[in-house]
C-alpha positions in Angstrom: 119.7 99.3 96.4 120.0 96.4 94.8 121.7 97.4 91.3 121.3 94.7 88.6 124.8 95.2 87.1 127.4 97.6 88.3 126.7 100.0 85.2 125.0 103.3 85.8 122.2 101.7 83.2 121.7 98.8 85.8 121.5 100.7 88.9 118.6 103.2 86.8 116.4 99.9 86.6 117.3 98.9 89.5 115.9 102.3 91.0 113.0 102.1 88.3 112.1 98.4 90.1 112.4 100.1 93.8 110.0 103.3 92.9 107.4 100.8 90.8 107.8 98.4 93.9 106.7 100.8 96.1 104.2 102.4 94.8 102.3 98.8 93.8 102.8 97.5 97.3 102.7 100.5 99.5 100.0 102.6 97.6 100.0 105.5 95.7 102.3 108.7 97.5 103.7 111.8 96.7 107.0 112.4 95.2 108.2 113.8 98.1 107.4 110.8 100.1 109.1 108.4 97.9 112.3 110.8 97.7 111.9 110.1 101.7 111.5 106.5 101.4 113.9 105.7 98.9 116.8 108.0 100.1 117.4 109.1 96.3 117.4 112.2 95.8 114.6 114.6 94.2 115.8 115.0 91.1 116.9 111.2 90.3 113.2 110.4 91.6 111.8 113.0 89.5 113.6 111.3 86.2 112.5 108.1 87.4 108.8 108.9 87.9 109.2 110.4 84.4 110.2 107.2 82.9 107.6 105.3 84.4 105.3 107.2 83.4 106.1 107.4 79.8 106.2 103.8 79.6 102.9 103.5 81.0 103.4 101.3 84.2 102.5 104.5 86.6 100.5 107.8 86.7 100.7 111.0 88.4 97.3 112.6 90.3 96.7 115.8 91.6 98.5 116.5 94.6 95.9 116.9 97.8 94.0 120.1 97.9 94.1 120.0 101.7 97.6 120.4 101.9 98.5 123.7 102.4 102.5 123.5 103.3 104.9 123.8 101.3 105.2 123.0 97.2 102.4 120.6 96.5 104.1 117.3 95.2 102.2 115.3 92.5 100.5 111.6 93.7 102.5 108.9 91.6 100.2 105.6 91.2 100.6 102.2 90.0 98.9 101.8 86.6 95.3 99.8 86.8 96.2 99.1 83.0 98.8 96.8 83.7 97.7 93.3 84.5 98.8 89.8 85.3 96.2 86.6 84.7 96.3 84.8 87.7 94.9 80.9 87.5 94.0 78.8 90.5 93.1 75.5 89.8 90.9 72.9 92.3 89.0 70.0 92.3 85.3 71.7 92.3 86.4 74.7 90.3 88.6 77.1 88.2 89.0 80.3 89.2 90.6 83.0 86.8 91.6 86.6 87.7 93.0 89.6 86.1 95.0 91.6 89.2 96.4 94.6 88.3 99.4 96.4 89.4 98.4 97.6 93.4 96.9 94.4 94.1 93.1 94.8 92.9 91.0 92.0 91.0 89.9 93.5 88.2 88.2 90.6 86.6 87.5 87.0 87.8 85.9 84.3 86.6 84.7 81.2 88.6 84.0 77.9 86.4 82.8 74.5 88.2 84.8 71.6 86.9 83.4 68.0 87.5 85.7 65.0 87.4 89.3 64.8 85.6 90.9 68.1 86.1 93.9 68.0 82.7 96.0 70.7 82.4 95.2 71.1 78.9 91.6 71.4 79.6 92.9 74.8 82.2 94.9 76.3 79.2 92.0 75.9 76.9 89.9 77.4 79.6 92.2 80.4 80.3 92.5 81.1 77.3 88.8 81.5 76.3 88.0 83.7 79.4 91.4 85.8 78.6 90.5 86.4 74.9 87.1 86.6 75.9 88.7 90.2 78.2 91.1 91.3 75.9 88.2 92.9 74.0 86.0 93.5 77.2 87.4 94.2 81.0 91.0 94.5 79.6 90.5 96.4 76.6 94.0 98.8 76.1 95.2 97.0 79.4 99.0 95.5 79.3 98.8 91.9 80.4 102.9 91.3 81.3 102.5 87.3 82.4 100.1 84.7 84.4 100.6 83.0 87.7 99.2 80.0 88.4 98.5 78.5 92.4 98.5 74.9 92.4 97.1 73.2 95.4 100.0 70.8 95.4 103.9 69.9 95.7 105.7 72.4 92.6 109.7 72.2 92.1 110.6 75.8 92.6 113.4 75.4 90.0 111.1 75.0 87.3 107.9 75.3 88.2 106.9 71.6 87.9 103.7 70.2 89.7 105.7 67.2 91.1 102.0 66.3 92.9 98.6 67.7 93.1 97.3 64.8 94.5 93.5 65.4 94.3 94.0 66.9 90.6 95.7 64.1 89.6 99.0 65.8 88.4 102.4 64.3 88.5 105.3 65.8 87.3 103.7 67.8 85.0 104.5 71.2 83.5 101.7 73.3 83.5 103.4 76.6 82.3 103.7 75.1 78.7 100.7 74.4 77.6 99.1 78.0 79.0 101.9 79.4 77.3 100.7 77.9 73.8 97.4 78.9 74.2 98.1 82.4 75.2 100.9 83.6 74.2 102.0 85.0 77.7 104.8 83.4 80.0 103.3 81.6 83.1 105.2 81.4 86.9 103.9 78.0 88.5 103.9 78.0 92.4 102.0 76.4 95.0 98.4 78.1 96.2 99.2 78.3 100.2 103.1 79.4 99.8 101.5 82.1 97.0 98.4 83.0 99.7 101.2 83.5 102.3 103.1 85.9 100.0 99.8 88.1 99.3 98.6 88.5 102.3 102.0 89.3 103.3 102.3 92.2 101.2 98.6 93.3 101.2 96.6 91.4 103.9 96.3 90.3 107.6 100.0 89.9 108.1 101.4 93.2 106.5 102.6 94.7 109.8 104.0 91.5 110.3 107.8 90.0 109.6 106.9 86.1 111.0 104.4 84.8 109.6 102.3 81.2 109.5 99.9 80.7 107.1 97.7 78.4 106.7 95.3 77.6 103.4 92.3 75.7 103.5 90.9 74.6 100.5 88.3 71.5 98.6 92.2 69.8 98.4 92.9 70.1 101.6 95.5 72.2 103.6 98.1 73.8 102.6 100.8 76.3 104.1 103.3 79.5 103.8 106.3 80.1 106.2 107.4 83.8 106.3 110.7 84.7 108.7 112.2 87.9 109.4 110.3 89.0 106.1 111.5 86.7 103.6 109.3 83.5 102.1 111.2 80.2 103.2 110.3 77.4 100.8 112.8 74.5 101.8 115.7 72.9 99.6 113.4 72.3 96.6 110.1 74.5 97.7 108.0 71.5 99.2 107.6 73.8 102.4 104.5 74.2 104.1 102.7 71.3 104.0 100.9 71.5 107.5 98.0 69.3 106.2 100.2 66.3 105.7 101.1 66.2 109.4 99.6 63.8 111.8 97.1 66.1 113.7 97.0 65.8 117.9 93.8 64.3 118.7 92.9 64.0 122.2 89.9 62.7 122.1 89.8 59.4 120.1 85.9 59.9 120.0 86.8 63.2 117.8 89.1 60.6 115.1 86.8 60.2 112.0 89.7 58.6 109.9 92.0 55.1 111.2 95.3 56.7 109.9 94.7 59.8 108.3 96.8 63.4 108.2 95.4 66.9 109.6 93.9 67.5 106.5 91.5 64.4 106.5 90.2 65.3 110.0 89.8 69.3 109.3 88.1 69.4 106.0 85.9 71.5 103.9 84.1 68.3 102.7 83.2 67.5 105.9 81.5 71.1 106.7 79.8 70.8 103.6 78.7 67.2 104.8 77.4 68.3 107.9 75.3 71.0 106.2 73.8 68.7 103.7 75.6 70.6 100.9 77.0 69.0 97.7 78.9 72.4 97.0 79.5 75.7 97.9 82.1 78.6 97.5 83.5 80.0 100.9 81.4 82.6 101.0 78.4 80.3 100.3 79.8 78.2 103.2 80.4 80.8 105.8 76.3 81.8 105.3 75.7 78.6 105.6 76.7 77.7 108.8 76.1 81.2 110.3 72.5 80.8 109.7 72.4 76.8 110.7 71.0 75.8 114.0 72.0 72.1 113.7 73.6 71.1 116.5 75.2 68.2 114.6 76.6 71.0 112.5 77.5 72.8 115.4 79.6 69.7 116.7 81.2 69.5 114.0 82.8 72.6 113.5 84.0 72.4 117.4 85.4 69.4 116.5 87.2 70.0 113.8 88.4 73.3 115.4 89.7 71.2 118.5 92.2 69.4 116.8 93.1 72.6 114.7 94.5 74.0 117.9 97.4 71.7 118.7 98.6 72.0 115.4 98.6 75.5 115.0 100.5 75.3 118.2 103.6 72.6 117.6 103.9 75.4 114.1 104.0 78.3 117.2 106.2 76.4 119.3 108.9 75.3 116.9 108.8 78.5 114.7 107.9 81.6 116.7 105.4 83.4 114.5 103.6 86.8 115.9 100.8 85.9 114.0 99.0 82.8 112.1 96.8 83.8 109.0 93.9 81.1 108.5 92.4 81.2 104.7 89.4 79.6 103.2 87.2 77.3 105.3 90.2 77.7 107.8 89.8 81.4 108.0 85.4 80.2 108.6 86.4 78.3 111.2 88.6 80.7 113.1 85.8 83.5 112.3 83.5 81.2 114.6 85.1 82.2 118.0 88.3 83.8 117.3 89.3 84.9 120.7 88.0 80.6 121.7 90.6 79.9 118.8 93.2 81.5 120.3 92.6 80.6 123.3 92.6 76.6 122.7 96.0 77.3 121.0 98.0 78.9 123.7 96.7 76.1 125.9 98.9 73.9 124.1 102.0 76.3 123.6 104.7 77.5 126.0 103.5 80.3 127.9 106.4 82.7 126.4 105.6 82.1 122.4 102.2 82.3 123.3 102.3 85.6 124.7 102.3 87.5 121.7 100.9 85.5 119.6 98.0 86.3 117.4 96.0 84.4 114.7 94.2 86.0 111.8 91.7 85.6 109.6 93.3 86.5 105.8 92.2 90.1 105.1 92.0 89.7 101.1 89.0 86.5 101.3 88.3 84.8 97.9 91.6 87.2 96.1 94.2 86.0 98.2 95.3 83.0 96.1 94.8 84.8 93.0 96.7 88.0 94.4 99.4 85.8 95.0 99.8 84.2 91.9 99.9 87.5 90.0 102.7 88.5 92.6 104.8 85.6 91.0 103.9 86.6 87.4 104.8 90.8 88.4 107.7 90.0 89.7 110.0 90.2 86.6 108.4 93.6 85.8 109.2 95.1 89.2 113.0 93.8 89.1 113.2 95.1 85.9 110.6 97.9 84.5 111.9 98.0 81.5 113.0 94.7 80.3 109.4 93.2 79.3 108.2 93.2 76.2 104.8 95.2 76.0 101.7 92.9 75.7 98.5 95.1 74.8 94.8 93.9 75.2 
């Protein structure tokens, strides 16, 4: 346990957080299982669960009727009426989601955008969406705050967006306008770092402690890093900008830019261009690539995979992850031929770190950035379940 203070009440609040975090991240479980997993005694767990039920943060369900041995223990589950608002502004669309305790996207809206993406416009759009949800999808829910997944450099100390070049944001406050527009407190983080967190907690990296995550979006390629189970942000929170590294291009014929970085060569827009599409979300892009019989499209996919593989190998040689998780359009490149990509990456690696390396597509799909943003918003509640004021719809 990690007590907030040395007082009895401080320890109790910490224990409440441990129980709530457990059912949020690991799913519904019985009081007996919670007792075993937390190391707390049965009467303490009973008191903590009763308190969380009274606060509306968890609910108890009937025990499994197939359990025949011993006294049945009620099932404790995170309340899906407790939600965080998640926001992902991109150059082609604004996504807003409502994510429950337990990590389920309960509602979502995707609105296409064009031209400049202004922070005030994002705030106004989010406020409009949330106001609509309060009277419909989220009626009766408790909204505890919000999180923003930004495709750019976000200073960890205060959430300032130092640079999101594709959005045209430099040294801007995003949380302030959102709070003014919605009345909710917002956390702001790098989209790929938040995506890595979501995949570690709920997705493809759940069973791994050492993870390299790369996110491919309309704005380029970002990444997140988890070592020994701990997210690594660097000195100011800017770690993981894989897309800004110089690519290893072994065949000069594969080069498309004179002095470009990885995200200039491995690029979502180039895939859309090969398909003759002006715009598409990731699901539409994946379907179009799967349906295409155009040799030029197949050549572009293979070209991008050839350039991506050495970059993944460099990351794996340096950091020795047990898994690399690819999200967004990078997951589409992976799924084109998973074993083939793994073989290409291993061919550029030292033998020892290559032996047990896995490469996986992000399991959360289009939900990954929303779930990651919501997780940042839920963190204060998980740390101190009784410390946040209620905000009901």
